[in-house]
PASEBA-1860 file (N, C-alpha, C; in nm, 3 decimals):
! residues 97
1> MSYTLHRD> -1.205/-1.126/-0.761/-1.177/-1.015/-0.673/-1.059/-0.936/-0.730 ~ -1.058/-0.807/-0.698/-0.953/-0.719/-0.749/-0.929/-0.608/-0.648 ~ -0.853/-0.508/-0.692/-0.830/-0.393/-0.605/-0.836/-0.265/-0.686 ~ -0.861/-0.158/-0.615/-0.854/-0.024/-0.674/-0.757/0.057/-0.590 ~ -0.698/0.156/-0.654/-0.606/0.247/-0.586/-0.667/0.386/-0.580 ~ -0.668/0.445/-0.463/-0.704/0.586/-0.452/-0.601/0.663/-0.535 ~ -0.642/0.770/-0.600/-0.549/0.842/-0.688/-0.426/0.892/-0.613 ~ -0.441/0.930/-0.488/-0.324/0.974/-0.411/-0.234/0.857/-0.374
9> AERELAHA> -0.292/0.740/-0.350/-0.211/0.620/-0.324/-0.133/0.582/-0.449 ~ -0.194/0.601/-0.564/-0.125/0.574/-0.690/-0.003/0.665/-0.705 ~ -0.020/0.792/-0.668/0.092/0.887/-0.673/0.200/0.849/-0.572 ~ 0.159/0.805/-0.453/0.257/0.763/-0.352/0.337/0.643/-0.399 ~ 0.270/0.549/-0.465/0.337/0.431/-0.518/0.438/0.472/-0.626 ~ 0.398/0.557/-0.718/0.487/0.603/-0.824/0.606/0.679/-0.766 ~ 0.580/0.764/-0.668/0.687/0.843/-0.605/0.789/0.750/-0.538 ~ 0.742/0.651/-0.464/0.832/0.558/-0.397/0.912/0.477/-0.499
17> ARFYRREG> 0.848/0.432/-0.605/0.918/0.354/-0.708/1.026/0.440/-0.775 ~ 0.996/0.566/-0.802/1.097/0.656/-0.860/1.214/0.675/-0.764 ~ 1.184/0.690/-0.636/1.290/0.704/-0.535/1.381/0.582/-0.537 ~ 1.324/0.463/-0.533/1.405/0.341/-0.531/1.484/0.325/-0.661 ~ 1.427/0.364/-0.772/1.501/0.355/-0.898/1.619/0.453/-0.899 ~ 1.594/0.574/-0.851/1.699/0.676/-0.849/1.811/0.639/-0.751 ~ 1.774/0.589/-0.634/1.871/0.562/-0.528/1.934/0.423/-0.537 ~ 1.860/0.326/-0.593/1.911/0.189/-0.592/1.911/0.118/-0.725
25> GRALAARF> 1.853/0.181/-0.826/1.852/0.121/-0.959/1.721/0.051/-0.992 ~ 1.715/0.007/-1.116/1.592/-0.057/-1.168/1.554/-0.183/-1.091 ~ 1.653/-0.263/-1.054/1.623/-0.389/-0.986/1.555/-0.364/-0.851 ~ 1.602/-0.265/-0.777/1.541/-0.234/-0.648/1.399/-0.180/-0.666 ~ 1.381/-0.093/-0.764/1.246/-0.040/-0.791/1.151/-0.153/-0.831 ~ 1.200/-0.245/-0.913/1.117/-0.358/-0.955/1.084/-0.447/-0.836 ~ 1.180/-0.468/-0.747/1.154/-0.549/-0.627/1.049/-0.483/-0.538 ~ 1.057/-0.351/-0.525/0.957/-0.277/-0.448/0.817/-0.295/-0.508
33> LDEFEHSV> 0.805/-0.276/-0.639/0.674/-0.290/-0.705/0.624/-0.434/-0.697 ~ 0.714/-0.530/-0.709/0.674/-0.671/-0.695/0.621/-0.700/-0.555 ~ 0.687/-0.643/-0.453/0.642/-0.664/-0.316/0.506/-0.599/-0.293 ~ 0.485/-0.482/-0.351/0.355/-0.417/-0.340/0.247/-0.506/-0.402 ~ 0.271/-0.555/-0.524/0.174/-0.640/-0.592/0.149/-0.770/-0.515 ~ 0.256/-0.830/-0.464/0.241/-0.953/-0.385/0.155/-0.927/-0.261 ~ 0.181/-0.816/-0.192/0.105/-0.783/-0.072/-0.041/-0.759/-0.104 ~ -0.068/-0.688/-0.213/-0.207/-0.661/-0.253/-0.278/-0.791/-0.287
41> ELLIEHPG> -0.212/-0.881/-0.360/-0.273/-1.010/-0.392/-0.306/-1.088/-0.266 ~ -0.216/-1.085/-0.169/-0.240/-1.152/-0.041/-0.361/-1.090/0.031 ~ -0.369/-0.957/0.027/-0.482/-0.889/0.092/-0.614/-0.916/0.022 ~ -0.611/-0.931/-0.109/-0.733/-0.965/-0.182/-0.783/-1.102/-0.139 ~ -0.692/-1.197/-0.127/-0.728/-1.333/-0.086/-0.769/-1.341/0.061 ~ -0.705/-1.260/0.145/-0.727/-1.265/0.290/-0.739/-1.122/0.344 ~ -0.849/-1.053/0.316/-0.858/-0.911/0.352/-0.854/-0.883/0.502 ~ -0.878/-0.982/0.584/-0.879/-0.960/0.728/-0.743/-0.971/0.795
49> IGSPTSDD> -0.636/-0.997/0.718/-0.506/-1.018/0.783/-0.437/-0.889/0.825 ~ -0.477/-0.777/0.768/-0.418/-0.650/0.809/-0.465/-0.612/0.948 ~ -0.385/-0.532/1.016/-0.421/-0.485/1.150/-0.527/-0.377/1.140 ~ -0.634/-0.388/1.220/-0.740/-0.287/1.215/-0.690/-0.152/1.267 ~ -0.740/-0.046/1.206/-0.711/0.089/1.255/-0.843/0.154/1.294 ~ -0.897/0.238/1.207/-1.025/0.303/1.237/-1.110/0.306/1.111 ~ -1.238/0.329/1.128/-1.330/0.344/1.015/-1.319/0.230/0.914 ~ -1.319/0.107/0.961/-1.312/-0.011/0.874/-1.185/-0.016/0.789
57> RRWFPLAG> -1.081/0.047/0.836/-0.952/0.045/0.766/-0.860/-0.056/0.832 ~ -0.764/-0.101/0.753/-0.661/-0.192/0.803/-0.528/-0.149/0.744 ~ -0.421/-0.190/0.808/-0.289/-0.162/0.752/-0.209/-0.291/0.747 ~ -0.119/-0.296/0.648/-0.038/-0.415/0.626/0.099/-0.369/0.579 ~ 0.207/-0.413/0.647/0.341/-0.367/0.608/0.395/-0.444/0.487 ~ 0.472/-0.374/0.406/0.543/-0.439/0.295/0.668/-0.505/0.352 ~ 0.695/-0.627/0.313/0.814/-0.698/0.359/0.938/-0.636/0.293 ~ 1.035/-0.601/0.375/1.162/-0.552/0.323/1.166/-0.405/0.286
65> FPYSIIYR> 1.056/-0.335/0.302/1.050/-0.193/0.269/0.974/-0.120/0.381 ~ 1.012/0.005/0.410/0.947/0.077/0.522/0.816/0.144/0.482 ~ 0.727/0.069/0.420/0.597/0.119/0.377/0.487/0.027/0.425 ~ 0.370/0.085/0.447/0.251/0.008/0.482/0.139/0.045/0.387 ~ 0.056/-0.054/0.359/-0.063/-0.034/0.278/-0.180/-0.011/0.373 ~ -0.249/0.100/0.356/-0.370/0.128/0.433/-0.486/0.101/0.335 ~ -0.579/0.015/0.374/-0.683/-0.028/0.282/-0.812/-0.054/0.356 ~ -0.916/-0.074/0.278/-1.043/-0.121/0.335/-1.102/-0.222/0.239
73> QIDMGIRV> -1.179/-0.312/0.294/-1.243/-0.415/0.213/-1.365/-0.354/0.146 ~ -1.383/-0.388/0.018/-1.501/-0.345/-0.057/-1.563/-0.470/-0.119 ~ -1.681/-0.456/-0.176/-1.752/-0.572/-0.231/-1.669/-0.653/-0.330 ~ -1.594/-0.585/-0.415/-1.521/-0.656/-0.520/-1.374/-0.682/-0.487 ~ -1.331/-0.660/-0.363/-1.192/-0.684/-0.325/-1.147/-0.588/-0.217 ~ -1.041/-0.510/-0.249/-0.994/-0.410/-0.154/-0.972/-0.278/-0.226 ~ -0.975/-0.171/-0.147/-0.946/-0.036/-0.196/-0.822/0.010/-0.121 ~ -0.712/0.031/-0.193/-0.589/0.083/-0.133/-0.604/0.234/-0.121
81> LVLRHQHR> -0.604/0.281/0.003/-0.627/0.422/0.028/-0.497/0.501/0.039 ~ -0.397/0.440/0.102/-0.271/0.510/0.130/-0.157/0.410/0.119 ~ -0.046/0.454/0.063/0.080/0.382/0.074/0.167/0.473/0.159 ~ 0.181/0.439/0.286/0.244/0.530/0.382/0.382/0.481/0.422 ~ 0.479/0.572/0.411/0.612/0.543/0.465/0.596/0.532/0.616 ~ 0.662/0.437/0.676/0.641/0.409/0.819/0.696/0.518/0.911 ~ 0.773/0.614/0.856/0.819/0.727/0.937/0.738/0.853/0.911 ~ 0.632/0.840/0.835/0.546/0.954/0.804/0.440/0.971/0.912
89> DPEHGEQR> 0.384/1.088/0.919/0.277/1.118/1.014/0.169/1.010/1.005 ~ 0.136/0.943/1.117/0.037/0.835/1.112/-0.103/0.879/1.069 ~ -0.130/1.007/1.069/-0.261/1.055/1.025/-0.263/1.091/0.876 ~ -0.150/1.076/0.809/-0.144/1.105/0.665/-0.243/1.016/0.591 ~ -0.332/1.076/0.516/-0.429/1.004/0.435/-0.553/0.956/0.509 ~ -0.572/0.997/0.632/-0.686/0.949/0.711/-0.821/0.989/0.653 ~ -0.826/1.096/0.577/-0.954/1.144/0.522/-0.994/1.071/0.394 ~ -0.906/0.989/0.339/-0.935/0.923/0.210/-1.040/0.813/0.225
97> R> -1.121/0.800/0.123/-1.226/0.697/0.120/-1.210/0.611/0.000
END
């Protein structure tokens, strides 16, 4: 099993990592990316642990960071649709598939 990233989710991940590197240094950015990878691995193993939203989507918060992964289960794992800051409009990325 594996995961895929929607191209906009990939941009959101890169943007957040750049923010953490600029504001807190390389170690903080690396910790953020490690937490993202850890969360995705957990979701691949247990795709049903995220909270259901709509249209077969689920969300899962990153530990220690104000971001949530919005994803859906696919045949070969999960598809990460949105990496949403928890203070962002809750409808951000709702149209992504």
